[in-house]
Structures are given as C-alpha cells and as structure tokens.
C-alpha positions in Angstrom: 44.0 18.6 -33.4 43.3 15.4 -35.2 44.1 13.2 -32.3 41.4 14.7 -30.1 38.5 12.7 -31.4 40.5 9.4 -31.0 41.4 10.4 -27.3 37.6 11.2 -26.5 36.1 8.2 -28.1 37.3 5.6 -25.6 35.9 7.9 -22.8 32.5 7.9 -24.3 32.7 4.0 -24.9 33.7 3.6 -21.3 30.6 5.6 -20.1 28.4 3.2 -22.2 30.4 0.4 -20.8 29.3 -2.2 -23.4 25.5 -2.0 -22.9 23.8 -4.1 -25.7 21.4 -2.5 -28.2 18.5 -4.1 -26.5 19.3 -2.5 -23.3 19.8 1.0 -24.8 16.3 0.4 -26.5 14.8 -0.4 -23.1 16.2 2.6 -21.6 14.5 4.7 -24.3 11.2 2.8 -23.8 11.2 3.4 -20.1 11.7 7.1 -20.7 8.8 7.2 -23.1 6.6 5.1 -21.0 7.3 7.4 -17.8 6.4 10.5 -20.0 3.2 9.1 -21.2 2.3 7.8 -17.8 2.8 11.3 -16.4 0.8 12.9 -19.2 -2.3 10.6 -18.8 -2.1 11.2 -15.1 -3.1 14.8 -15.5 -4.7 14.9 -18.9 -8.5 15.2 -18.9 -10.5 12.7 -20.9 -8.2 9.8 -20.7 -9.4 6.5 -19.9 -8.3 5.5 -16.3 -7.6 2.1 -17.6 -5.1 3.5 -20.2 -3.6 5.5 -17.5 -3.2 2.2 -15.2 -1.6 0.2 -17.9 0.9 3.0 -18.7 1.8 3.6 -15.1 2.1 -0.3 -14.5 4.5 -0.5 -17.6 6.5 2.5 -16.5 6.9 1.0 -13.0 8.1 -2.2 -14.3 10.6 -0.3 -16.3 11.9 1.5 -13.4 12.3 -1.7 -11.6 14.4 -3.1 -14.4 16.7 0.0 -14.4 17.2 -0.2 -10.6 17.7 -3.9 -11.0 20.6 -3.3 -13.5 22.1 -0.3 -11.4 21.8 -2.3 -8.3 23.9 -5.2 -9.9 26.4 -3.0 -11.3 26.9 -1.1 -7.9 27.2 -4.4 -6.3 30.2 -5.4 -8.5 32.2 -2.8 -6.5 30.7 -2.1 -3.1 29.6 -5.6 -2.0 26.1 -6.9 -0.8 25.8 -4.9 2.4 26.3 -1.2 1.0 24.4 -2.2 -2.2 21.5 -3.9 -0.3 21.0 -0.7 1.9 21.3 1.6 -1.1 18.7 -0.3 -3.1 16.2 -0.6 -0.3 16.6 3.1 0.5 15.9 4.2 -2.9 13.2 1.4 -3.4 11.3 2.4 -0.4 10.7 6.0 -1.6 7.3 5.0 -3.1 6.1 3.8 0.2 7.1 7.1 1.9 5.3 9.3 -0.5 2.1 7.0 -0.5 1.8 7.2 3.3 2.5 11.0 3.5 0.0 11.6 0.7 -2.8 9.6 2.6 -1.9 11.2 5.9 -2.3 14.6 4.4 -5.5 13.5 2.9 -6.7 12.3 6.2 -6.9 8.7 5.3 -5.2 6.9 8.2 -6.5 3.4 7.3 -4.7 3.5 3.9 -1.6 5.1 5.5 -1.3 2.4 8.3 -2.1 -0.5 6.1 0.1 0.7 3.3 3.3 0.9 5.8 2.3 -2.4 7.4 1.7 -3.9 3.9 5.0 -3.0 2.7 6.7 -4.9 5.6 4.5 -8.0 5.0 4.6 -8.0 1.2 8.5 -8.0 1.4 8.9 -10.3 4.2 6.4 -12.9 3.0 5.6 -12.5 -0.7 8.8 -11.2 -2.3 11.0 -13.1 0.0 9.1 -16.2 -0.9 9.4 -15.8 -4.4 13.1 -14.8 -4.2 13.8 -18.1 -2.4 11.6 -20.1 -4.9 13.7 -18.6 -7.7 17.1 -19.2 -5.9 16.2 -22.7 -4.9 15.0 -23.7 -8.4 18.4 -22.5 -9.8 20.1 -25.0 -7.3 17.7 -28.0 -8.4 20.6 -29.7 -10.1 22.6 -29.8 -7.0 20.3 -30.2 -3.9 17.4 -27.6 -4.3 18.8 -25.5 -1.5 19.4 -21.8 -1.9 22.3 -20.7 0.6 23.1 -17.3 2.0 24.7 -15.5 4.9 22.4 -15.9 7.9 23.7 -12.8 9.6 21.2 -10.4 7.8 18.0 -12.6 8.2 18.6 -12.8 11.9 19.3 -9.1 12.3 16.2 -8.3 10.3 14.1 -10.6 12.6 15.5 -8.8 15.7 14.8 -5.4 14.2 11.2 -6.4 13.2 10.5 -7.9 16.7 11.9 -4.6 18.4 9.5 -2.8 16.2 6.5 -5.1 17.1 7.2 -4.8 20.7 5.9 -1.2 21.0 3.0 -2.2 18.7 2.0 -5.0 20.8 2.2 -3.0 24.0 0.1 -0.2 22.6 -2.5 -2.7 21.3 -2.5 -4.3 24.7 -3.2 -1.0 26.5 -6.0 -0.3 24.1 -7.6 -3.7 24.8 -7.3 -3.2 28.6 -8.4 0.5 28.3 -5.8 1.3 30.9 -4.4 4.8 31.5 -1.5 4.4 29.1 -4.1 4.0 26.2 -4.7 7.6 26.3 -1.2 8.6 25.5 -0.5 6.4 22.4 0.7 9.3 20.5 3.4 10.4 23.1 4.5 6.7 23.5 4.7 6.4 19.7 6.9 9.6 19.4 9.2 8.2 22.1 9.3 4.8 20.8 10.1 6.2 17.3 13.1 7.9 18.6 14.6 5.0 20.3 13.9 2.6 17.6 15.6 5.0 15.0 18.5 5.0 17.5 18.6 1.2 17.4 18.4 1.1 13.6 21.3 3.6 13.2 23.4 1.5 15.7 22.7 -1.7 13.6 23.4 0.0 10.3 26.7 1.4 11.4 27.6 -2.2 12.6 26.3 -3.9 9.5 28.2 -1.6 7.1 31.5 -1.6 9.0 31.7 -5.3 9.8 33.3 -7.2 7.0 31.0 -10.0 5.4 32.1 -13.5 6.1 30.5 -14.8 3.1 30.5 -13.4 -0.5 31.3 -9.8 -0.4 31.0 -8.8 -4.1 28.9 -9.7 -6.8 30.5 -12.0 -9.4 31.4 -10.5 -12.8 32.9 -7.3 -14.2 31.0 -3.9 -14.0 30.0 -2.5 -17.3 29.0 1.0 -16.0 31.0 3.4 -14.1 30.2 3.7 -10.5 28.9 7.4 -10.8 26.7 6.3 -13.7 25.3 3.4 -11.7 24.6 5.4 -8.6 23.0 8.2 -10.8 20.7 5.6 -12.4 19.8 4.0 -9.2 18.8 7.4 -7.3 17.0 8.7 -10.6 15.1 5.6 -11.2 14.1 5.3 -7.6 12.9 8.9 -7.2 10.9 8.5 -10.6 9.4 5.2 -9.2 7.9 7.3 -6.5 6.0 9.6 -8.8 5.0 6.6 -11.2 3.8 4.6 -8.0 1.5 7.8 -7.2 0.1 7.7 -10.8 -0.3 4.0 -10.5 -2.5 4.3 -7.3 -4.3 7.3 -8.8 -5.3 5.3 -11.7 -6.2 2.5 -9.5 -8.6 4.2 -7.2 -11.6 4.2 -9.7 -11.2 0.4 -9.9 -11.1 0.2 -6.3 -14.6 2.1 -5.9 -16.0 0.0 -8.8 -15.2 -3.4 -7.3 -16.1 -2.2 -3.7 -12.4 -3.3 -2.5 -11.9 -2.6 1.2 -9.4 0.2 2.1 -7.5 -2.4 4.2 -7.1 -4.5 1.2 -6.1 -1.6 -0.9 -3.4 -0.6 1.5 -2.2 -3.9 2.5 -2.2 -5.7 -0.7 -2.5 -3.4 -3.8 -0.5 -0.3 -2.7 2.1 -2.4 -0.9 2.6 -4.7 -4.0 2.8 -1.7 -6.4 5.1 0.3 -4.2 7.4 -2.8 -3.9 7.6 -3.6 -7.6 11.2 -2.6 -7.5 12.0 -5.1 -4.8 10.0 -7.9 -6.6 12.1 -7.5 -9.8 15.5 -7.0 -8.3 15.4 -9.7 -5.6 14.0 -12.2 -8.1 16.2 -11.6 -11.0 19.3 -11.7 -8.8 18.1 -14.9 -7.0 17.6 -16.4 -10.6 21.1 -15.5 -11.5 22.5 -17.3 -8.5 23.5 -14.2 -6.5 21.8 -15.2 -3.4 23.5 -12.9 -0.9 22.7 -9.8 -2.7 19.1 -10.9 -3.6 18.5 -11.6 0.3 20.3 -8.4 1.1 18.1 -6.4 -1.1 14.7 -7.9 0.4 15.8 -8.1 3.9 17.3 -4.6 4.0 13.9 -3.4 2.8 12.1 -5.3 5.6 14.5 -3.9 8.2 14.4 -0.3 6.9 10.6 -0.1 6.7 10.0 -1.6 10.2 12.7 0.1 12.2 13.6 3.3 10.0 10.8 4.3 7.6 7.8 3.5 10.0 9.4 5.3 13.0 10.4 8.2 10.7 6.9 8.5 9.3 5.5 8.6 12.9 7.7 11.7 13.5 7.0 13.3 9.9 3.2 12.7 10.4 3.4 15.5 13.1 3.5 17.9 10.3 0.6 16.5 8.2 -3.1 16.6 8.7 -3.3 13.2 10.4 -0.7 11.8 12.9 0.5 8.2 12.4 1.0 6.2 15.5 2.1 2.8 16.4 -1.5 1.8 17.2 -3.0 -1.0 14.8 -5.8 -3.3 14.8 -5.3 -6.8 16.7 -5.4 -8.6 13.4 -2.4 -6.8 12.1 -0.5 -7.0 15.3 -0.8 -10.9 15.1 0.1 -10.8 11.5 3.3 -8.7 12.2 4.4 -10.9 15.1 3.7 -14.1 13.0 5.6 -12.9 10.2 8.6 -12.1 12.2 8.7 -15.6 13.9 8.0 -17.5 10.5 10.9 -15.5 8.7 13.4 -16.0 11.5 12.5 -19.8 11.3 12.8 -20.2 7.7 15.8 -17.9 7.0 17.8 -18.0 10.3 19.9 -20.8 9.3 21.1 -19.5 6.0 19.4 -22.0 3.9 16.0 -22.3 2.2 14.1 -24.6 0.0 11.3 -24.2 -2.7 9.0 -25.6 -0.1 9.8 -22.8 2.3 9.5 -20.1 -0.1 6.1 -21.5 -1.1 5.0 -21.4 2.6 6.1 -17.6 2.7 3.9 -17.0 -0.3 1.0 -19.0 1.1 1.1 -17.1 4.3 0.8 -13.8 2.4 -2.3 -15.1 0.4 -3.9 -16.1 3.6 -3.2 -12.6 5.0 -4.5 -10.9 1.9 -7.6 -13.0 2.2 -8.4 -11.7 5.6 -7.6 -8.2 4.6 -10.3 -8.3 1.8 -13.0 -9.0 4.4 -11.8 -6.3 7.0 
C-alpha cells in the first residue's frame, strides 16, 4: 500500500518532462488569455480595442505552445512529418477565415486571405526565418544551410497551382468561350491538384531525408502529450484568429482600409502568426531544416491542398470560390514562385536574400493598400 505513491510519482514527473516553472506559468497565462479573449468577443459593452489586444496576446500564446510542441514532436519524428503536421494544424485559421467570409458573401476577403496566406509565408515569414538563421551563422560565414529538396518541391507545387490561375486569367482577359466556365474548370483543376499534392506528400513522407532527419536534443514531453498540445493549440488558434479579425473589423472601417489589403496583409499575417513564431524561433536556435520545413510545408499545403480544397468546399457555402483572380495577384503569385525558387533552390541563403523576400512582401502590401 505504501509503495504506490512512490511508483506513481515518477509517471507524473515523466508527463511533466522537466518543464520549467516559467513554462508552466506561461501555459496558465495562455489559458487565461484565451478565455478572456473569448469572453470579450461575445460580451456587450467591451471596448473593441481591449478585445483586439486580448485576442492578439492569446494568438501569440497559441503560437508559443505550438512552437514548443512542434519542437518536441520533431525530436522523435523528424523534419518531414513534423513540418507537415505543424503546417496542417497552423493553417486551420486560414481555412475557417475563408469559410466564414464565403458564407458571408465576401469573395474579395476570401480570395485575398487565401492568396495572402501563400504570399505571407513564402515572402515575409520565409524572409524573416532566413534572416534569423543566417544571423546565427554570422560568426562562421553568415550562410543558413538547409536541405534544398523541400524548397524545390514547394516551387513546383506553387507553379502547378499558379498554372490554372494564369490560364483562367488569360481566358477572362481574352473573353473567349472558356471564360464562361471558370467554375467548372476550377472544380476539375482542384481535383487534379489535390491528386498531385497527395502524390507528393506520400513521396515526401516515405523517402529518407538526406540531411538532418531529427531535431537535436532530448524530448522533454511524451509524444502523445506533444501531439495533443499541437492539435489543441492549433484548433484554439482558429477560434482566436476569428476573434482577432472580429475585433479588427471596426478599425478597418475607421481607417478606410481596402478589403484587398485587409485580406492580403492583415488577415494573412494574423492567421499565420503560428508560422511566424515557430519558424523564426527554430531558425534562431540553429534548427534550419525544421524551420524551413515548417514554412515551406505551409506554402505547399496552402497552394496545392488548402486552396483546391476550399474551392470544392465552397460549393456548399453561399459564395463559390474559384481560381479566378485579378491580374495583379496572378503576377504576384508567379513572381513569388520564381523568386522563392531562385533564393532557396540551392539550399543556402544569406541575410541579404532574406531581406529581399521581406522587401518583396512590403512592395506587394503597398500595392494592395491602393487596390
């Protein structure tokens, strides 16, 4: 009888896995902030500014939890599985934001939100990750090195997805017979692109990684605990993102911000806060392969999985999503695919190249502000 407590104590300690008091306090703070953000979202008479601040802090907290859980999962499963898992969970906010917008009949916000998610990850987030990773190597040669396979695969998937967007844009520009069937073309295109993505994903997950296959260090959490944290925080971030956008809407109206800028920049950055934190933190720690995997998997997944999936799911909503975009965004998408391939295709990147990606996004955001 007396031996039972001694036997169960190590199990409890194993579940905690040596997390520091600060980390435990942060977990509690994130939980409190999330509850408060939810309360202020639905309570009457609460300042929208207060609701916005709480939602922002809660979203940042979710990003921290996912960053911790991603690193723990990466200790055991390697960069490929971890990157796919994290990007899948991290892209839940984009999925819900687009669905909510389509159901409300706001096609502009829906289109620019999904496109903005691609561009924010491929330009802004990737640029910041490269800057953080290259700065860590400044004492050596200032070059961030990573496996070039995923960047090249991502560029291919992005170009395949862009192909149908360019073709539909050209048919609309020429006003030819095919332009009247954009919905049908989009549905067929969505199905075949999803098939391509599934083929790539199977190959990517089953082919041994030639470079770093596991994150350095010893895991502090059980695998089951890490996965539960990853899924729970990613799901919660979807709701928090919705609260964030809801609190932001009054500000958008007051400042007379264009819907294109709101979707392409504000919604996309808020929805990708998880990738911001995870990628930059991992790059700063010297875990270049996992950092690139997180960001690049997100780009590939949004372009070749989430966008086509939303085209099909939108058939059940009030507004149908297609691959028909404005010419300026078609040009931005093609230009992004080319510049990302050029910078990351060789498996090396410097601070200069990271800064170039960030600058490209700033230029794009400036154009969107005047749309």
